[in-house]
Steps between C-alpha positions, in 0.01 A plus 500: 500500500619853557838586647579804707848663453666676791539872440209526265145603544287188460644358186382157384571271206239303310578191298363356182520121522471204268387164633609173365196294576387224270316645211160437357389493138599778265253723310542651154638842443830677441667800660388737235145449612582663830683783324213552252250495779705765686499729207122448432387572849740793551259747356214368709701506826623844411147632470413343837805647674443848355144485626625505854375822666765768466428621856646178628840575337541865406366809681302724261735792555793294362329329216504798272856618563787466251693261733384186323242397753218433253556133461389263221655160534740447782867508390827411671870456396674187611873459487623151413840387635586182323793308658422180309647595164179421327489549128339820380238300314404295812483802721286678241255209490485474887438874546241498216305228692518710815394806305194317357353385829570826680341689217191280531480612868517864389870556584717629219873420559806663366810270533831659551755213443810554708670157477788557269825404663663791313353778697575759229250303278209542738269801493634794699198468743628159613789663686270729698313429818147363466239771501207472734264398209729233362515126573783250453503135406815283525538187285746263673611149499516326832436128534263390770375171659136421508344477846357179647173599344667539161481877497773722360509879502500653158533861611432748775421873566614730784219700636485782757176424672485837678521673164264249330728432198831379377777573253712190444402153380720194408417219259715180480536425130662154542222383743230606252684300233523204731139485591394530142732215403355290780157562365598398153685184619202384708271532201665575162314756282256382236349685203197581713693582823816695455529637854656836578855578375752585780562846359133587516466366859806727585302799368195395701717473811636852434144630482399314819781672689421833355151439620625458857696821479196691381252341741738538793391175662650153534168328476399296200174447313316171474504512118664683214856617464534599869437156633784385732577158335551418130486127453618276214146441404447871465792521268388199300133591454576873431164637597489865386329616829793358700741756338287816532434717806145474641274801458534578877881490489504715185286774666702490813825535318380782295365683797813447705725621220300812441477576865876465524550742208261754651684488835830557326355793307375655825845461663694669221 
């Protein structure tokens, strides 16, 4: 569960886990179904989110200023620090998957990739301190051993519970690759059941951790992308709803992000 670190306000970590239980039968569908579904419902969720009463988020006196407080879709910049030496192509596919599911939830993401070992090749902004309205995701390789229940952490986020948000998340690339390989080995893909490729699961894991940073909570949902455990059967059957945020989580993330932006604007 959460851990408290000495010298910090109540800071906790939340973990995304996979579980290696015996799997059931697979269902048809491939990963592009989830991405397509994400893009199709993006407009619908955007309308629902924008319908939230403005009084809940922005005071009338501030809404008409020139300070950028009249919000459409919620937007955030996320720095990506890749220590795994992923290929540019693989990283692009993973971030595109994360972009799709976050867009479906009403969150538009700008990725600032800062992982080049040659620092001079990174954007200049990568060398500056994170701004208060930025998030950061680390992609790392760190082997792990499944627990007695067969669970293995795929990533975690650090949250400041007193502030109701977080800034830094970590996703374990090699563990994602391992759990997907286990799913494929337990039931090889067929023409009707391809499962989810590891690079797409990596993108979904990134989106999951960004969700924690925006929601500011280490709790998980019973369904959808924010569920705590991703099983081999989930990966094999590739049900689109498993890789999308629920409507409730989507609204909560959008509200939290907008409230954070309003507070920062007031404190300028």
